[in-house]
C-alpha positions as CSV (number, residue, x, y, z in Angstrom):
1,X,52.5,133.1,168.8
2,X,55.6,134.7,167.2
3,X,55.4,132.1,164.4
4,X,51.7,132.9,163.8
5,X,52.4,136.6,163.6
6,X,55.2,136.1,161.1
7,X,53.0,133.8,159.0
8,X,50.1,136.2,158.9
9,X,52.4,139.2,158.1
10,X,54.1,137.3,155.2
11,X,50.6,136.4,153.9
12,X,49.5,140.0,154.1
13,X,52.6,141.1,152.1
14,X,51.9,138.6,149.4
15,X,48.2,139.6,149.2
16,X,49.2,143.3,148.9
17,X,51.6,142.4,146.0
18,X,49.0,140.4,144.2
19,X,46.5,143.2,144.8
20,X,48.8,145.8,143.3
21,X,49.4,143.7,140.2
22,X,45.6,143.2,139.7
23,X,44.7,146.8,140.3
24,X,47.5,148.0,138.0
25,X,46.6,145.6,135.2
26,X,42.8,146.3,135.6
27,X,43.1,150.0,135.1
28,X,46.3,150.7,133.2
29,X,46.2,147.7,130.8
30,X,42.5,148.1,130.0
31,X,41.5,149.2,126.5
32,X,42.0,152.9,126.0
33,X,44.8,155.4,125.7
34,X,46.1,156.7,129.1
35,X,48.1,159.4,127.4
36,X,45.0,160.8,125.7
37,X,43.1,160.7,129.0
38,X,45.9,162.5,130.8
39,X,46.3,165.1,128.0
40,X,42.6,165.8,127.5
41,X,40.1,165.7,124.5
42,X,41.6,168.9,122.9
43,X,45.1,167.6,122.5
44,X,46.6,166.9,119.0
45,X,48.6,163.8,118.2
46,X,51.9,165.5,118.9
47,X,50.8,166.6,122.4
48,X,49.5,163.1,123.1
49,X,52.8,161.6,122.1
50,X,54.7,164.0,124.3
51,X,52.5,163.1,127.3
52,X,53.0,159.4,126.6
53,X,56.7,160.0,126.7
54,X,56.5,161.9,130.0
55,X,54.4,159.2,131.6
56,X,56.7,156.4,130.4
57,X,53.9,154.7,128.5
58,X,56.2,153.9,125.6
59,X,58.0,151.4,127.9
60,X,57.1,147.8,128.2
61,X,54.4,146.7,130.7
62,X,56.9,145.2,133.1
63,X,59.0,148.4,133.2
64,X,55.9,150.5,133.8
65,X,54.8,148.3,136.7
66,X,58.4,148.3,138.0
67,X,58.3,152.1,137.9
68,X,54.9,152.0,139.7
69,X,56.4,149.9,142.5
70,X,59.5,152.0,142.6
71,X,57.4,155.1,143.2
72,X,55.6,153.5,146.1
73,X,58.9,152.5,147.9
74,X,61.5,155.1,146.9
75,X,59.6,157.7,144.8
76,X,60.0,158.5,141.1
77,X,60.6,161.3,138.6
78,X,58.3,162.6,136.0
79,X,59.4,164.5,132.9
80,X,57.8,167.9,132.4
81,X,59.3,169.1,129.2
82,X,62.6,170.8,130.1
83,X,62.2,170.1,133.8
84,X,61.8,167.1,136.0
85,X,59.1,166.7,138.7
86,X,59.9,164.5,141.7
87,X,57.2,162.5,143.5
88,X,58.2,161.4,147.0
89,X,57.5,157.9,148.3
90,X,54.9,156.6,148.6
91,X,54.2,157.9,145.1
92,X,50.9,156.7,143.5
93,X,51.2,159.0,140.5
94,X,49.9,162.4,139.7
95,X,46.3,163.3,139.0
96,X,45.4,163.8,135.3
97,X,43.0,166.6,136.2
98,X,44.7,168.7,138.9
99,X,48.3,167.5,138.5
100,X,48.4,167.0,142.2
101,X,50.2,164.1,143.7
102,X,47.7,161.3,144.4
103,X,49.3,160.6,147.8
104,X,48.7,164.2,148.9
105,X,45.1,164.0,147.7
106,X,44.5,160.7,149.6
107,X,46.2,162.1,152.8
108,X,43.9,165.1,152.6
109,X,40.7,163.0,152.3
110,X,41.7,160.0,154.4
111,X,41.0,161.6,157.9
112,X,37.4,162.3,157.0
113,X,36.8,158.7,155.9
114,X,38.6,157.2,158.9
115,X,36.6,159.4,161.3
116,X,33.4,158.3,159.7
117,X,34.4,154.6,159.8
118,X,35.6,154.6,163.4
119,X,32.5,156.4,164.7
120,X,30.2,154.1,162.8
121,X,32.1,151.0,164.2
122,X,31.8,152.2,167.8
123,X,28.0,152.8,167.4
124,X,27.3,149.5,165.6
125,X,29.3,147.5,168.2
126,X,27.7,149.1,171.2
127,X,24.1,148.9,169.8
128,X,24.6,145.5,168.1
129,X,26.1,143.7,171.1
130,X,23.7,145.3,173.6
131,X,20.7,144.4,171.5
132,X,21.9,140.9,170.9
133,X,22.5,140.2,174.6
134,X,19.1,141.7,175.6
135,X,17.4,139.6,172.9
136,X,19.1,136.4,174.1
137,X,18.1,137.1,177.8
138,X,14.5,137.9,176.9
139,X,14.1,135.0,174.5
140,X,10.5,134.3,173.6
141,X,9.2,137.6,175.1
142,X,7.8,140.7,173.6
143,X,11.2,142.5,173.9
144,X,12.9,139.8,171.9
145,X,10.4,139.9,169.2
146,X,10.5,143.7,169.0
147,X,14.3,143.8,168.8
148,X,14.3,141.0,166.2
149,X,11.9,143.0,164.0
150,X,14.0,146.1,164.4
151,X,17.2,144.3,163.4
152,X,15.5,142.8,160.4
153,X,14.2,146.3,159.4
154,X,17.6,147.8,159.8
155,X,19.2,145.1,157.7
156,X,16.7,145.5,154.9
157,X,16.7,149.3,154.7
158,X,19.1,150.9,152.2
159,X,21.7,153.1,153.9
160,X,20.7,156.2,151.9
161,X,17.0,155.8,152.8
162,X,18.0,155.5,156.5
163,X,20.2,158.6,156.2
164,X,17.3,160.6,154.6
165,X,14.9,159.5,157.2
166,X,17.2,160.5,160.0
167,X,17.7,164.0,158.5
168,X,14.0,164.4,158.0
169,X,13.1,163.3,161.5
170,X,16.0,164.8,163.5
171,X,16.8,167.9,161.5
172,X,13.5,168.9,159.8
173,X,10.7,167.6,162.1
174,X,12.2,167.5,165.6
175,X,14.9,170.2,164.8
176,X,17.3,168.7,167.4
177,X,20.2,169.2,165.0
178,X,21.0,171.4,162.0
179,X,21.4,169.7,158.7
180,X,25.0,168.3,158.6
181,X,27.8,170.3,157.0
182,X,31.2,168.8,157.3
183,X,33.7,170.8,159.5
184,X,37.3,169.5,159.8
185,X,38.3,168.3,163.3
186,X,41.2,170.7,163.4
187,X,38.9,173.7,162.8
188,X,36.4,172.9,165.5
189,X,36.2,169.6,167.4
190,X,32.8,170.4,168.8
191,X,31.2,171.3,165.4
192,X,33.0,168.3,163.8
193,X,31.4,165.9,166.3
194,X,27.9,167.4,166.0
195,X,28.0,167.3,162.2
196,X,29.3,163.7,162.1
197,X,26.7,162.4,164.5
198,X,24.0,161.7,161.8
199,X,26.5,160.0,159.4
200,X,27.8,157.9,162.3
201,X,24.2,156.9,163.3
202,X,23.3,156.1,159.6
203,X,26.1,153.7,159.1
204,X,26.1,152.4,162.7
205,X,22.3,151.6,162.7
206,X,22.6,150.0,159.3
207,X,25.4,147.6,160.4
208,X,24.4,147.0,164.0
209,X,21.6,144.6,163.0
210,X,24.2,142.1,161.9
211,X,26.0,142.2,165.2
212,X,22.8,141.9,167.1
213,X,21.9,138.7,165.3
214,X,25.4,137.3,165.7
215,X,25.6,138.1,169.4
216,X,22.2,136.7,170.1
217,X,23.0,133.4,168.4
218,X,26.4,133.1,170.1
219,X,25.0,134.0,173.6
220,X,22.1,131.5,173.3
221,X,24.5,128.8,172.2
222,X,26.8,129.5,175.2
223,X,23.9,129.7,177.7
224,X,22.7,126.3,176.7
225,X,26.0,124.6,177.5
226,X,26.4,122.3,180.6
227,X,29.0,124.4,182.4
228,X,26.5,127.4,182.5
229,X,24.0,125.2,184.3
230,X,26.7,124.3,186.8
231,X,27.5,127.9,187.4
232,X,23.8,128.6,188.1
233,X,23.6,125.7,190.4
234,X,26.5,127.1,192.5
235,X,24.7,130.4,192.7
236,X,26.7,132.5,190.3
237,X,24.8,135.7,189.4
238,X,23.3,136.0,185.9
239,X,25.2,139.1,185.2
240,X,28.5,137.4,185.9
241,X,27.5,134.4,183.7
242,X,26.6,136.7,180.8
243,X,29.6,139.0,181.2
244,X,32.3,136.5,181.9
245,X,31.2,133.5,179.9
246,X,28.3,134.0,177.4
247,X,29.8,137.1,175.7
248,X,33.2,135.5,175.5
249,X,31.9,133.0,173.0
250,X,30.8,135.8,170.7
251,X,34.0,137.8,170.9
252,X,36.1,136.0,168.2
253,X,33.3,136.1,165.6
254,X,32.6,139.8,166.3
255,X,36.3,140.6,166.0
256,X,36.5,138.9,162.6
257,X,33.4,140.6,161.2
258,X,34.4,144.0,162.6
259,X,37.6,143.9,160.5
260,X,35.8,143.1,157.4
261,X,33.2,145.8,158.0
262,X,35.8,148.4,158.8
263,X,37.4,147.8,155.4
264,X,33.9,148.0,153.8
265,X,33.3,151.3,155.6
266,X,36.6,152.8,154.3
267,X,35.7,152.0,150.7
268,X,32.0,151.5,150.7
269,X,30.7,154.5,152.5
270,X,30.3,156.3,149.1
271,X,26.6,156.9,149.5
272,X,26.9,158.2,153.0
273,X,29.7,160.6,152.1
274,X,27.8,161.9,149.1
275,X,24.6,162.2,151.1
276,X,26.1,164.2,153.9
277,X,28.8,166.1,151.9
278,X,31.8,164.5,153.6
279,X,35.0,164.9,151.5
280,X,36.3,161.4,152.0
281,X,37.9,158.7,149.9
282,X,34.5,157.4,148.7
283,X,33.6,160.7,147.1
284,X,37.2,161.1,145.7
285,X,36.9,157.7,144.1
286,X,33.5,158.5,142.5
287,X,34.9,161.8,141.2
288,X,38.0,160.1,139.8
289,X,35.9,157.5,138.0
290,X,33.6,160.3,136.6
291,X,36.6,162.2,135.3
292,X,38.5,159.0,134.2
293,X,41.4,160.1,136.4
294,X,43.2,156.7,136.4
295,X,46.0,157.6,138.9
296,X,43.4,158.8,141.5
297,X,41.2,155.7,141.0
298,X,44.2,153.3,141.2
299,X,45.6,155.1,144.3
300,X,42.3,155.2,146.2
301,X,41.5,151.5,145.3
302,X,45.0,150.4,146.4
303,X,44.8,152.4,149.6
304,X,41.4,150.9,150.5
305,X,42.6,147.4,149.6
306,X,45.7,147.9,151.8
307,X,43.5,149.1,154.7
308,X,41.3,146.0,154.4
309,X,44.3,143.7,154.4
310,X,45.9,145.4,157.4
311,X,42.5,145.4,159.3
312,X,42.2,141.7,158.7
313,X,45.7,141.0,159.9
314,X,44.9,142.9,163.1
315,X,41.7,141.0,163.5
316,X,43.5,137.7,163.1
317,X,45.9,138.7,165.9
318,X,43.1,139.8,168.2
319,X,41.2,136.6,167.3
320,X,44.3,134.6,168.3
321,X,44.5,136.4,171.6
322,X,40.9,135.7,172.3
323,X,41.2,132.0,171.3
324,X,44.8,130.7,171.7
325,X,43.8,127.5,169.9
326,X,44.1,129.4,166.6
327,X,47.9,129.7,166.9
328,X,48.2,125.9,167.0
329,X,46.5,125.4,163.6
């Protein structure tokens, strides 16, 4: 097990390094003048040259990337005319628009995105697994056909349409909840939870269909095996068979897909954040792209990529605990 953990950790470090190279090259080496973007459209050539010197853009590509890595691990200094601005590690640069450290901007927006992703994962796991088990146990009946239809409808409905429908039904027609308005957790936990309920349901319902189909298929496959018939012949209750044996076969696959989906939710919940006005990483990324704020875009993309890699490493470790045969490969 220790050797497996070390191997997966080393692989994750290598992936993060390659990811940083690709992201840096994709944005900073693309056609265009980063100094002009940082200075603004009204700058004259002398001002653009000064900004280029301050950002170190006159150095070679390798030195620039080395400074980028140095900033992540030990911090770096930026020239500001007669003074020097220090950026503490992990430094992902300074925003062209607000001159704020990108790391501070990400730390400010990260809790909203994480809370959205975690709540959605909990809902989609509970609904997906429960629906999948019920569908498997009611195979061929009206309940199974109804749940299958609902999962297919959930998979095919765009997330922003689902969010709009929930707001129209829950907030406008039934008036069970007010229209969501994001409140930080530190200000009021109760208001935070009520205002996050619809965003959680939007993402959770959208993704739960996948888990329902996966759980149903795995449960049916396990229930058809010979040892399940043996348990039934010995009088083991159906609840014990499903809880102790049938669901165990679906756990590894659910763990692996949950890690992938968690990374997707961290970076792909842009529409949900925009629809419900949640100031998270997705909205920050869209704003950075719209304003051509390269340090913000690179910092957010790298953060999301690192979160996906870490989530997959954790999923691999949990997968190995669920199925010890994985560590022998």
